[in-house]
Backbone as CSV, one residue per row, in Angstrom:
resi,resn,N_x,N_y,N_z,CA_x,CA_y,CA_z,C_x,C_y,C_z
1,UNK,-20.136,-193.256,179.733,-21.500,-192.890,179.362,-21.499,-191.771,178.327
2,UNK,-20.687,-190.760,178.550,-20.634,-189.660,177.590,-19.962,-190.078,176.288
3,UNK,-18.974,-190.953,176.390,-18.312,-191.447,175.187,-19.321,-192.174,174.292
4,UNK,-20.179,-192.982,174.903,-21.193,-193.688,174.129,-22.206,-192.715,173.544
5,UNK,-22.566,-191.681,174.292,-23.502,-190.682,173.779,-22.963,-190.002,172.526
6,UNK,-21.672,-189.651,172.541,-21.049,-189.032,171.373,-21.051,-190.000,170.194
7,UNK,-20.711,-191.259,170.458,-20.663,-192.261,169.394,-22.051,-192.538,168.825
8,UNK,-23.046,-192.634,169.690,-24.410,-192.868,169.224,-24.902,-191.735,168.334
9,UNK,-24.565,-190.503,168.702,-25.025,-189.378,167.877,-24.314,-189.378,166.531
10,UNK,-23.075,-189.813,166.509,-22.379,-189.941,165.223,-23.033,-191.000,164.345
11,UNK,-23.497,-192.071,164.976,-24.040,-193.194,164.221,-25.493,-192.986,163.803
12,UNK,-26.329,-192.461,164.691,-27.770,-192.400,164.407,-28.329,-190.988,164.389
13,UNK,-27.486,-189.983,164.603,-27.928,-188.600,164.480,-28.964,-188.226,165.515
14,UNK,-30.028,-187.568,165.060,-31.045,-187.030,165.966,-31.758,-188.120,166.758
15,UNK,-31.720,-189.354,166.296,-32.383,-190.440,167.006,-31.559,-190.951,168.198
16,UNK,-30.369,-190.417,168.392,-29.593,-190.813,169.568,-30.390,-190.479,170.825
17,UNK,-30.499,-191.423,171.756,-31.345,-191.183,172.930,-30.744,-190.236,173.958
18,UNK,-29.419,-190.013,173.895,-28.759,-189.191,174.904,-27.804,-188.210,174.258
19,UNK,-27.619,-187.096,174.950,-26.621,-186.099,174.588,-25.640,-186.019,175.761
20,UNK,-24.398,-185.654,175.475,-23.418,-185.551,176.566,-23.896,-184.598,177.666
21,UNK,-24.682,-183.591,177.277,-25.196,-182.652,178.272,-26.218,-183.265,179.199
22,UNK,-27.061,-184.192,178.686,-28.020,-184.889,179.554,-27.296,-185.547,180.711
23,UNK,-26.217,-186.232,180.373,-25.505,-187.019,181.369,-24.789,-186.109,182.366
24,UNK,-24.140,-185.069,181.867,-23.452,-184.129,182.764,-24.437,-183.458,183.708
25,UNK,-25.545,-182.959,183.175,-26.540,-182.281,184.010,-27.157,-183.257,185.004
26,UNK,-27.502,-184.459,184.544,-28.131,-185.428,185.423,-27.246,-185.865,186.569
27,UNK,-25.950,-186.015,186.311,-25.031,-186.476,187.350,-24.604,-185.370,188.301
28,UNK,-24.200,-184.220,187.740,-23.488,-183.248,188.561,-24.378,-182.278,189.310
29,UNK,-25.679,-182.193,188.954,-26.560,-181.312,189.728,-26.973,-181.968,191.043
30,UNK,-26.746,-183.271,191.178,-27.263,-184.018,192.322,-26.174,-184.341,193.335
31,UNK,-25.426,-183.347,193.728,-24.370,-183.555,194.709,-24.925,-184.196,195.982
32,UNK,-24.240,-185.237,196.442,-24.638,-185.883,197.674,-25.786,-186.858,197.539
33,UNK,-26.240,-187.116,196.294,-27.377,-188.019,196.108,-26.968,-189.291,195.368
34,UNK,-25.661,-189.558,195.346,-25.192,-190.717,194.601,-25.785,-192.020,195.118
35,UNK,-26.198,-192.044,196.402,-26.797,-193.245,196.969,-28.200,-193.495,196.426
36,UNK,-28.754,-192.548,195.675,-30.118,-192.669,195.174,-30.189,-193.355,193.814
37,UNK,-29.035,-193.751,193.258,-29.073,-194.423,191.961,-27.980,-195.481,191.880
38,UNK,-28.108,-196.311,190.858,-27.072,-197.289,190.561,-26.745,-197.218,189.075
39,UNK,-25.459,-197.178,188.783,-24.980,-197.160,187.402,-24.312,-198.498,187.097
40,UNK,-24.595,-199.040,185.916,-23.931,-200.253,185.441,-23.464,-200.006,184.014
41,UNK,-22.405,-200.684,183.618,-21.976,-200.543,182.229,-21.460,-201.869,181.695
42,UNK,-21.574,-202.022,180.389,-21.121,-203.201,179.669,-20.056,-202.731,178.680
43,UNK,-18.805,-202.658,179.174,-17.704,-202.111,178.385,-18.124,-200.757,177.802
44,UNK,-17.874,-200.535,176.520,-18.292,-199.292,175.875,-19.565,-199.479,175.056
45,UNK,-20.265,-200.594,175.283,-21.397,-200.938,174.425,-22.743,-200.500,174.995
46,UNK,-22.854,-200.403,176.322,-24.147,-200.082,176.940,-23.945,-199.662,178.387
47,UNK,-24.949,-198.944,178.905,-24.988,-198.613,180.328,-26.441,-198.513,180.782
48,UNK,-26.640,-198.637,182.081,-27.966,-198.435,182.663,-27.835,-197.544,183.891
49,UNK,-28.921,-196.842,184.181,-28.937,-195.858,185.278,-30.272,-196.015,185.993
50,UNK,-30.258,-196.680,187.129,-31.476,-196.949,187.886,-31.644,-195.908,188.974
51,UNK,-32.766,-195.161,188.924,-33.093,-194.214,189.986,-33.889,-194.988,191.043
52,UNK,-33.274,-195.196,192.190,-33.838,-196.095,193.180,-35.130,-195.568,193.792
53,UNK,-35.286,-194.235,193.866,-36.477,-193.686,194.511,-37.737,-193.937,193.696
54,UNK,-37.640,-193.789,192.378,-38.818,-193.943,191.515,-38.812,-195.239,190.708
55,UNK,-37.694,-195.942,190.726,-37.615,-197.163,189.937,-37.495,-196.910,188.447
56,UNK,-37.062,-195.709,188.072,-36.889,-195.376,186.659,-35.568,-195.951,186.163
57,UNK,-35.634,-196.687,185.061,-34.442,-197.299,184.489,-34.124,-196.632,183.154
58,UNK,-33.070,-195.826,183.135,-32.582,-195.236,181.892,-31.446,-196.091,181.366
59,UNK,-31.205,-195.999,180.064,-30.164,-196.837,179.482,-29.765,-196.299,178.115
60,UNK,-28.618,-196.776,177.647,-28.173,-196.526,176.278,-27.448,-197.780,175.814
61,UNK,-27.730,-198.222,174.606,-27.118,-199.442,174.089,-26.914,-199.309,172.585
62,UNK,-25.756,-199.681,172.130,-25.449,-199.607,170.702,-26.330,-200.582,169.928
63,UNK,-26.700,-200.195,168.710,-27.551,-201.047,167.883,-26.917,-202.403,167.598
64,UNK,-25.583,-202.441,167.490,-24.933,-203.713,167.189,-24.683,-204.555,168.434
65,UNK,-25.205,-204.110,169.585,-25.137,-204.904,170.812,-26.498,-204.899,171.517
66,UNK,-27.556,-204.955,170.732,-28.898,-204.865,171.314,-29.255,-206.078,172.169
67,UNK,-28.477,-207.163,172.040,-28.722,-208.312,172.904,-28.519,-207.943,174.370
68,UNK,-27.775,-206.865,174.636,-27.539,-206.432,176.011,-28.788,-205.830,176.644
69,UNK,-29.772,-205.453,175.830,-30.969,-204.835,176.387,-31.707,-205.796,177.312
70,UNK,-31.662,-207.078,177.011,-32.290,-208.043,177.915,-31.607,-208.044,179.277
71,UNK,-30.284,-207.966,179.280,-29.556,-207.920,180.550,-29.869,-206.638,181.315
72,UNK,-30.003,-205.543,180.596,-30.312,-204.258,181.234,-31.697,-204.293,181.873
73,UNK,-32.672,-204.843,181.141,-34.054,-204.833,181.613,-34.344,-205.922,182.640
74,UNK,-33.403,-206.828,182.822,-33.571,-207.863,183.831,-33.187,-207.309,185.202
75,UNK,-33.872,-206.250,185.574,-33.631,-205.524,186.826,-34.965,-205.454,187.560
76,UNK,-35.090,-206.286,188.589,-36.379,-206.443,189.271,-36.856,-205.174,189.956
77,UNK,-35.940,-204.275,190.310,-36.340,-203.055,191.019,-36.854,-201.979,190.080
78,UNK,-36.662,-202.160,188.793,-37.100,-201.152,187.823,-38.614,-201.216,187.637
79,UNK,-39.243,-200.059,187.669,-40.684,-199.979,187.474,-41.065,-199.303,186.166
80,UNK,-40.127,-198.496,185.616,-40.406,-197.768,184.374,-39.164,-197.778,183.500
81,UNK,-39.368,-197.987,182.200,-38.296,-197.898,181.212,-38.860,-197.241,179.962
82,UNK,-37.982,-196.784,179.075,-38.404,-195.937,177.969,-38.081,-196.555,176.610
83,UNK,-38.878,-196.153,175.639,-38.603,-196.513,174.244,-39.248,-195.460,173.353
84,UNK,-38.694,-195.274,172.153,-39.338,-194.382,171.207,-40.695,-194.959,170.798
85,UNK,-41.662,-194.094,170.646,-43.032,-194.493,170.354,-43.130,-195.346,169.091
86,UNK,-42.276,-195.066,168.095,-42.337,-195.784,166.830,-41.300,-196.899,166.709
87,UNK,-40.638,-197.255,167.817,-39.611,-198.288,167.802,-40.232,-199.616,168.251
88,UNK,-40.810,-200.332,167.298,-41.526,-201.564,167.620,-40.606,-202.626,168.211
89,UNK,-39.380,-202.701,167.726,-38.462,-203.725,168.213,-38.154,-203.533,169.688
90,UNK,-37.791,-202.302,170.072,-37.475,-202.051,171.476,-38.709,-202.192,172.349
91,UNK,-39.849,-201.742,171.859,-41.084,-201.875,172.635,-41.407,-203.341,172.899
92,UNK,-41.143,-204.206,171.928,-41.426,-205.635,172.124,-40.481,-206.238,173.165
93,UNK,-39.218,-205.763,173.195,-38.281,-206.248,174.204,-38.720,-205.775,175.586
94,UNK,-39.145,-204.514,175.690,-39.651,-204.014,176.961,-40.864,-204.822,177.408
95,UNK,-41.761,-205.128,176.471,-42.964,-205.889,176.822,-42.602,-207.274,177.341
96,UNK,-41.564,-207.882,176.784,-41.121,-209.197,177.235,-40.693,-209.162,178.701
97,UNK,-40.257,-207.985,179.163,-39.837,-207.828,180.555,-40.924,-207.170,181.405
98,UNK,-42.108,-207.030,180.851,-43.244,-206.537,181.616,-43.526,-205.059,181.529
99,UNK,-42.754,-204.326,180.751,-42.970,-202.879,180.626,-43.962,-202.645,179.483
100,UNK,-45.232,-202.547,179.825,-46.282,-202.512,178.794,-47.231,-201.326,178.895
101,UNK,-47.306,-200.670,180.050,-48.296,-199.600,180.235,-47.695,-198.248,179.883
102,UNK,-48.168,-197.605,178.784,-47.575,-196.326,178.390,-47.953,-195.218,179.368
103,UNK,-46.996,-194.309,179.571,-47.225,-193.191,180.480,-46.715,-191.893,179.900
104,UNK,-45.885,-191.184,180.658,-45.400,-189.863,180.282,-44.628,-189.896,178.965
105,UNK,-44.837,-188.846,178.162,-44.169,-188.733,176.868,-43.205,-187.548,176.871
106,UNK,-42.005,-187.796,176.365,-40.983,-186.768,176.228,-40.739,-186.565,174.738
107,UNK,-40.957,-185.338,174.266,-40.865,-185.053,172.838,-39.469,-184.561,172.476
108,UNK,-38.910,-185.131,171.417,-37.573,-184.792,170.925,-37.697,-183.785,169.789
109,UNK,-36.963,-182.675,169.905,-36.972,-181.620,168.900,-35.552,-181.359,168.408
110,UNK,-35.449,-180.899,167.167,-34.153,-180.525,166.598,-34.346,-179.337,165.670
111,UNK,-33.281,-178.581,165.466,-33.303,-177.514,164.469,-31.913,-177.337,163.873
112,UNK,-31.902,-176.986,162.602,-30.668,-176.744,161.870,-30.121,-175.363,162.233
113,UNK,-28.790,-175.272,162.287,-28.156,-173.993,162.591,-27.147,-173.612,161.519
114,UNK,-27.458,-173.963,160.266,-26.566,-173.575,159.176,-26.414,-172.059,159.117
115,UNK,-27.489,-171.351,159.448,-27.466,-169.895,159.506,-27.562,-169.434,160.952
116,UNK,-26.911,-168.341,161.258,-26.946,-167.800,162.628,-28.315,-167.188,162.913
117,UNK,-28.981,-167.582,163.996,-30.272,-166.987,164.333,-30.147,-165.496,164.631
118,UNK,-31.120,-164.739,164.198,-31.138,-163.305,164.486,-31.602,-163.073,165.917
119,UNK,-30.927,-162.207,166.680,-31.354,-161.926,168.059,-32.775,-161.382,168.090
120,UNK,-33.500,-161.712,169.134,-34.858,-161.203,169.303,-34.828,-159.959,170.186
121,UNK,-35.749,-159.019,169.959,-35.754,-157.783,170.751,-36.093,-158.069,172.210
122,UNK,-35.503,-157.258,173.080,-35.761,-157.370,174.511,-36.503,-156.135,175.006
123,UNK,-37.275,-156.263,176.072,-37.918,-155.080,176.656,-36.858,-154.077,177.123
124,UNK,-37.233,-152.825,177.212,-36.317,-151.774,177.655,-35.720,-152.132,179.017
125,UNK,-34.409,-151.971,179.114,-33.724,-152.201,180.380,-33.232,-153.624,180.581
126,UNK,-33.640,-154.547,179.735,-33.191,-155.937,179.839,-31.991,-156.133,178.913
127,UNK,-31.102,-157.044,179.292,-29.967,-157.337,178.425,-29.608,-158.815,178.504
128,UNK,-29.058,-159.317,177.417,-28.600,-160.716,177.345,-27.115,-160.760,177.605
129,UNK,-26.681,-161.752,178.395,-25.254,-161.959,178.634,-25.047,-163.389,179.091
130,UNK,-23.809,-163.737,179.443,-23.516,-165.072,179.952,-23.120,-164.987,181.419
131,UNK,-23.155,-166.135,182.067,-22.921,-166.209,183.508,-21.434,-166.056,183.816
132,UNK,-21.140,-165.276,184.855,-19.775,-165.097,185.333,-19.645,-165.715,186.725
133,UNK,-18.418,-165.833,187.193,-18.185,-166.472,188.490,-18.977,-165.797,189.609
134,UNK,-19.080,-164.487,189.557,-19.766,-163.756,190.622,-21.282,-163.953,190.597
135,UNK,-21.787,-164.587,189.545,-23.239,-164.761,189.377,-23.756,-166.064,189.959
136,UNK,-22.917,-166.848,190.594,-23.317,-168.190,190.998,-24.591,-168.189,191.832
137,UNK,-24.680,-167.321,192.842,-25.847,-167.321,193.730,-27.122,-166.978,192.969
138,UNK,-27.068,-165.981,192.100,-28.258,-165.579,191.344,-28.620,-166.638,190.301
139,UNK,-27.615,-167.281,189.718,-27.889,-168.331,188.717,-28.611,-169.509,189.373
140,UNK,-28.191,-169.849,190.571,-28.864,-170.912,191.305,-30.253,-170.462,191.751
141,UNK,-30.377,-169.212,192.156,-31.662,-168.695,192.642,-32.732,-168.756,191.566
142,UNK,-32.406,-168.384,190.325,-33.434,-168.426,189.288,-33.814,-169.865,188.968
143,UNK,-32.839,-170.759,188.978,-33.176,-172.156,188.721,-34.115,-172.695,189.799
144,UNK,-33.831,-172.384,191.049,-34.656,-172.874,192.149,-36.051,-172.253,192.108
145,UNK,-36.147,-170.997,191.674,-37.458,-170.363,191.542,-38.284,-171.038,190.443
146,UNK,-37.650,-171.291,189.314,-38.368,-171.844,188.166,-38.788,-173.286,188.417
147,UNK,-37.902,-174.075,189.039,-38.147,-175.506,189.172,-38.456,-175.915,190.607
148,UNK,-39.006,-174.989,191.403,-39.318,-175.313,192.797,-40.298,-176.497,192.877
149,UNK,-40.082,-177.424,193.815,-38.931,-177.483,194.714,-37.715,-178.085,193.999
150,UNK,-36.586,-177.440,194.134,-35.363,-177.884,193.481,-34.298,-178.169,194.530
151,UNK,-33.478,-179.183,194.262,-32.401,-179.525,195.177,-31.050,-179.029,194.670
152,UNK,-31.064,-178.217,193.626,-29.825,-177.626,193.136,-29.349,-176.576,194.135
153,UNK,-28.059,-176.619,194.469,-27.460,-175.673,195.408,-26.286,-174.976,194.734
154,UNK,-25.760,-173.984,195.403,-24.573,-173.319,194.851,-23.416,-174.301,194.719
155,UNK,-23.297,-175.200,195.655,-22.224,-176.189,195.590,-22.429,-177.154,194.427
156,UNK,-23.669,-177.629,194.248,-23.900,-178.587,193.169,-23.808,-177.908,191.807
157,UNK,-24.211,-176.622,191.729,-24.086,-175.949,190.438,-22.623,-175.637,190.128
158,UNK,-21.815,-175.429,191.155,-20.380,-175.283,190.930,-19.811,-176.572,190.336
159,UNK,-20.348,-177.718,190.772,-19.940,-178.990,190.177,-20.332,-179.061,188.715
160,UNK,-21.544,-178.590,188.395,-21.997,-178.559,186.999,-21.031,-177.729,186.159
161,UNK,-20.665,-176.570,186.677,-19.793,-175.679,185.922,-18.395,-176.259,185.724
162,UNK,-18.001,-177.135,186.628,-16.678,-177.750,186.524,-16.687,-179.006,185.657
163,UNK,-17.881,-179.468,185.272,-18.003,-180.732,184.548,-17.834,-180.527,183.045
164,UNK,-17.226,-181.495,182.395,-17.195,-181.514,180.931,-18.566,-181.931,180.405
165,UNK,-19.120,-181.254,179.378,-18.506,-180.212,178.548,-19.096,-178.818,178.815
166,UNK,-19.432,-178.506,180.073,-19.972,-177.182,180.388,-19.051,-176.089,179.850
167,UNK,-19.685,-175.024,179.336,-18.920,-173.904,178.792,-19.603,-172.605,179.230
168,UNK,-18.867,-171.742,179.931,-19.436,-170.489,180.430,-20.038,-169.655,179.307
169,UNK,-19.441,-169.693,178.141,-19.911,-168.885,177.020,-21.269,-169.327,176.494
170,UNK,-21.759,-170.485,176.978,-23.055,-170.995,176.520,-24.067,-171.077,177.663
171,UNK,-23.731,-170.499,178.812,-24.654,-170.409,179.952,-25.265,-169.013,179.912
172,UNK,-26.391,-168.905,179.229,-26.941,-167.593,178.850,-28.072,-167.161,179.770
173,UNK,-28.144,-165.851,180.029,-29.199,-165.298,180.870,-29.702,-163.992,180.266
174,UNK,-30.933,-163.654,180.632,-31.486,-162.319,180.391,-31.545,-161.625,181.745
175,UNK,-30.848,-160.510,181.859,-30.782,-159.768,183.113,-31.829,-158.657,183.111
176,UNK,-32.618,-158.596,184.191,-33.645,-157.561,184.335,-32.998,-156.243,184.778
177,UNK,-33.728,-155.140,184.675,-33.161,-153.843,185.072,-32.680,-153.805,186.521
178,UNK,-33.278,-154.621,187.397,-32.865,-154.606,188.807,-31.684,-155.530,189.085
179,UNK,-31.120,-156.145,188.030,-29.952,-156.993,188.192,-30.258,-158.468,188.385
180,UNK,-31.527,-158.796,188.627,-31.888,-160.205,188.755,-31.950,-160.864,187.380
181,UNK,-31.800,-162.188,187.366,-31.940,-162.920,186.117,-33.418,-163.219,185.891
182,UNK,-33.917,-162.820,184.735,-35.317,-163.043,184.398,-35.520,-164.352,183.656
183,UNK,-34.505,-164.778,182.892,-34.608,-166.002,182.100,-33.214,-166.562,181.892
184,UNK,-33.139,-167.853,181.630,-31.837,-168.467,181.373,-31.988,-169.647,180.425
185,UNK,-30.904,-169.984,179.755,-30.831,-171.173,178.904,-29.397,-171.672,178.930
186,UNK,-29.228,-172.911,179.349,-27.906,-173.533,179.353,-27.803,-174.437,178.135
187,UNK,-26.807,-174.184,177.291,-26.593,-175.020,176.116,-25.325,-175.844,176.314
188,UNK,-25.480,-177.151,176.129,-24.360,-178.077,176.264,-23.815,-178.404,174.881
189,UNK,-22.505,-178.245,174.664,-21.934,-178.519,173.350,-21.487,-179.973,173.191
190,UNK,-21.728,-180.508,172.013,-21.083,-181.744,171.571,-20.282,-181.339,170.339
191,UNK,-19.042,-180.956,170.557,-18.224,-180.429,169.472,-17.914,-181.487,168.415
192,UNK,-17.811,-182.735,168.826,-17.476,-183.798,167.882,-18.543,-183.945,166.808
193,UNK,-19.793,-183.714,167.177,-20.902,-183.866,166.232,-21.524,-182.535,165.816
194,UNK,-21.080,-181.430,166.436,-21.638,-180.131,166.106,-23.068,-179.938,166.565
195,UNK,-23.474,-180.693,167.607,-24.862,-180.660,168.082,-24.897,-180.151,169.521
196,UNK,-25.633,-179.077,169.756,-25.796,-178.545,171.101,-27.163,-178.884,171.655
197,UNK,-27.246,-178.974,172.975,-28.521,-179.278,173.629,-28.882,-178.197,174.634
198,UNK,-30.109,-177.715,174.578,-30.636,-176.802,175.580,-31.159,-177.623,176.762
199,UNK,-30.532,-177.446,177.921,-30.936,-178.213,179.106,-30.239,-177.662,180.340
200,UNK,-30.971,-177.000,181.250,-32.385,-176.651,181.200,-32.599,-175.206,180.728
201,UNK,-33.869,-174.852,180.594,-34.294,-173.498,180.218,-35.346,-173.057,181.222
202,UNK,-35.348,-171.771,181.598,-36.362,-171.316,182.532,-36.589,-169.816,182.491
203,UNK,-37.802,-169.411,182.863,-38.175,-167.997,182.989,-38.917,-167.828,184.309
204,UNK,-38.516,-166.851,185.097,-39.216,-166.587,186.354,-40.665,-166.180,186.070
205,UNK,-41.563,-166.590,186.970,-42.996,-166.357,186.760,-43.324,-164.904,186.439
206,UNK,-42.737,-163.983,187.186,-43.114,-162.579,187.022,-42.657,-161.986,185.697
207,UNK,-41.763,-162.696,184.982,-41.247,-162.182,183.712,-41.783,-162.947,182.504
208,UNK,-42.742,-163.819,182.718,-43.261,-164.611,181.610,-44.179,-163.791,180.716
209,UNK,-44.411,-164.349,179.525,-45.263,-163.736,178.500,-44.710,-162.401,178.000
210,UNK,-43.376,-162.297,178.007,-42.718,-161.096,177.486,-41.684,-161.459,176.419
211,UNK,-41.701,-162.710,175.987,-40.796,-163.142,174.931,-39.388,-163.454,175.406
212,UNK,-39.173,-163.527,176.725,-37.818,-163.707,177.236,-37.317,-165.138,177.070
213,UNK,-38.218,-166.110,177.135,-37.809,-167.486,176.916,-37.293,-167.687,175.503
214,UNK,-38.026,-167.176,174.537,-37.587,-167.275,173.144,-36.290,-166.505,172.924
215,UNK,-36.182,-165.342,173.571,-34.991,-164.503,173.384,-33.741,-165.171,173.936
216,UNK,-33.840,-165.780,175.123,-32.637,-166.377,175.714,-32.255,-167.655,174.975
217,UNK,-33.242,-168.412,174.491,-32.923,-169.604,173.688,-32.239,-169.203,172.385
218,UNK,-32.752,-168.173,171.741,-32.165,-167.710,170.484,-30.747,-167.208,170.703
219,UNK,-30.529,-166.524,171.814,-29.175,-166.045,172.130,-28.213,-167.212,172.307
220,UNK,-28.667,-168.254,173.009,-27.811,-169.427,173.205,-27.516,-170.109,171.874
221,UNK,-28.517,-170.199,171.012,-28.316,-170.827,169.701,-27.335,-170.014,168.856
222,UNK,-27.444,-168.693,168.919,-26.534,-167.841,168.152,-25.099,-168.005,168.648
223,UNK,-24.929,-168.063,169.962,-23.583,-168.246,170.514,-23.021,-169.613,170.119
224,UNK,-23.872,-170.621,170.116,-23.432,-171.957,169.715,-23.020,-171.965,168.236
225,UNK,-23.774,-171.282,167.409,-23.403,-171.168,165.990,-22.040,-170.506,165.850
226,UNK,-21.811,-169.449,166.622,-20.528,-168.742,166.558,-19.368,-169.645,166.967
227,UNK,-19.640,-170.646,167.799,-18.590,-171.549,168.257,-18.490,-172.811,167.396
228,UNK,-19.203,-172.816,166.281,-19.080,-173.923,165.344,-20.239,-174.887,165.319
229,UNK,-21.229,-174.708,166.162,-22.382,-175.601,166.181,-23.255,-175.429,164.948
230,UNK,-23.767,-176.543,164.445,-24.610,-176.489,163.254,-25.946,-177.196,163.422
231,UNK,-26.215,-177.652,164.657,-27.512,-178.256,164.970,-27.748,-178.105,166.462
232,UNK,-29.021,-178.070,166.849,-29.371,-178.012,168.265,-30.558,-178.927,168.508
233,UNK,-30.616,-179.454,169.720,-31.726,-180.315,170.117,-32.275,-179.831,171.450
234,UNK,-33.488,-180.274,171.748,-34.106,-179.971,173.029,-35.200,-181.002,173.254
235,UNK,-35.530,-181.252,174.516,-36.610,-182.168,174.864,-37.659,-181.386,175.647
236,UNK,-38.926,-181.777,175.518,-39.974,-181.092,176.287,-41.111,-182.047,176.602
237,UNK,-41.767,-181.766,177.730,-42.907,-182.554,178.184,-44.232,-181.854,177.931
238,UNK,-44.310,-180.575,178.274,-45.587,-179.866,178.239,-45.824,-179.183,176.894
239,UNK,-47.091,-178.951,176.586,-47.442,-178.246,175.349,-46.865,-176.835,175.341
240,UNK,-46.854,-176.176,176.506,-46.345,-174.810,176.584,-44.856,-174.774,176.254
241,UNK,-44.093,-175.694,176.838,-42.655,-175.733,176.567,-42.392,-176.080,175.105
242,UNK,-43.124,-177.060,174.586,-42.923,-177.442,173.183,-43.245,-176.286,172.243
243,UNK,-44.282,-175.527,172.564,-44.643,-174.378,171.732,-43.543,-173.324,171.741
244,UNK,-42.891,-173.131,172.894,-41.772,-172.191,172.962,-40.679,-172.604,171.979
245,UNK,-40.295,-173.864,172.012,-39.203,-174.312,171.139,-39.593,-174.276,169.666
246,UNK,-40.846,-174.568,169.384,-41.312,-174.455,167.999,-41.230,-173.012,167.519
247,UNK,-41.445,-172.071,168.437,-41.433,-170.659,168.050,-40.039,-170.169,167.674
248,UNK,-38.998,-170.903,168.088,-37.635,-170.499,167.742,-37.004,-171.484,166.759
249,UNK,-37.846,-172.217,166.039,-37.360,-172.995,164.912,-37.168,-174.475,165.118
250,UNK,-37.433,-174.997,166.307,-37.303,-176.435,166.523,-38.509,-177.169,165.940
251,UNK,-38.282,-178.413,165.489,-39.347,-179.249,164.954,-39.280,-180.631,165.595
252,UNK,-40.435,-181.157,165.951,-40.493,-182.464,166.602,-40.159,-183.569,165.609
253,UNK,-39.319,-184.522,166.059,-38.979,-185.629,165.172,-39.186,-186.987,165.830
254,UNK,-39.395,-187.043,167.143,-39.596,-188.326,167.810,-40.221,-188.086,169.170
255,UNK,-40.815,-189.140,169.721,-41.402,-189.073,171.051,-40.975,-190.306,171.842
256,UNK,-40.428,-190.065,173.034,-39.990,-191.127,173.919,-41.094,-191.372,174.946
257,UNK,-41.480,-192.621,175.112,-42.587,-192.972,176.019,-42.066,-193.774,177.190
258,UNK,-42.543,-193.439,178.379,-42.236,-194.218,179.576,-43.236,-195.369,179.659
259,UNK,-42.723,-196.589,179.727,-43.578,-197.780,179.866,-43.376,-198.375,181.247
260,UNK,-44.487,-198.601,181.945,-44.445,-199.084,183.320,-44.779,-200.571,183.393
261,UNK,-44.229,-201.203,184.433,-44.613,-202.578,184.738,-45.931,-202.588,185.492
């Protein structure tokens, strides 16, 4: 799955539907939940990922093997599948399999990193740094606070940290004066293509509206630039999240739509 993600990004650039970080985060944060999905693959040409609880069918397929999309969508348990809003060909294939009702939209953003982003100022007493081994409990705690209810645990996040291509130097946090993490941004590297992905990003409620989300994202982007990255991507659902990414230089280039049967 990750091999295809790297190849797709080499071939189609920002229009690639997946990043290696999407797959690592999606798989390894869900320790003990493997029974909740089914994975299928067609050699190195395509794969599908059915979430059994919601009937969501994710997939990736090479353009030169698009005939496989019919086999992927011929899954009776699937209730929702995705296509880019402006991709008429894929939308017509989805419609042939009954996926016609548009729903939730996921916006794709990208920004160039030819130049290193300048760090943003932090409130007095706050500092930016990266996660260390001793921070595991607090790193999990902020994620669970931001995304409550969350099923991420210290054990499952340890799996994330052990997964390729996680890199400690790109797991960035803003530490408050009391030692708690106020904000975080995890950037996943794709060194082969020089493209990093922010996934996930969060700010604790009590620390919002202080510029910490923008600051931690900018710090992660700067660290990625220092490690050779020259582009970054991010996805967002809400207007508030999209506005945050726009404020640090990201620009929308595509929208992925969930189509329901």
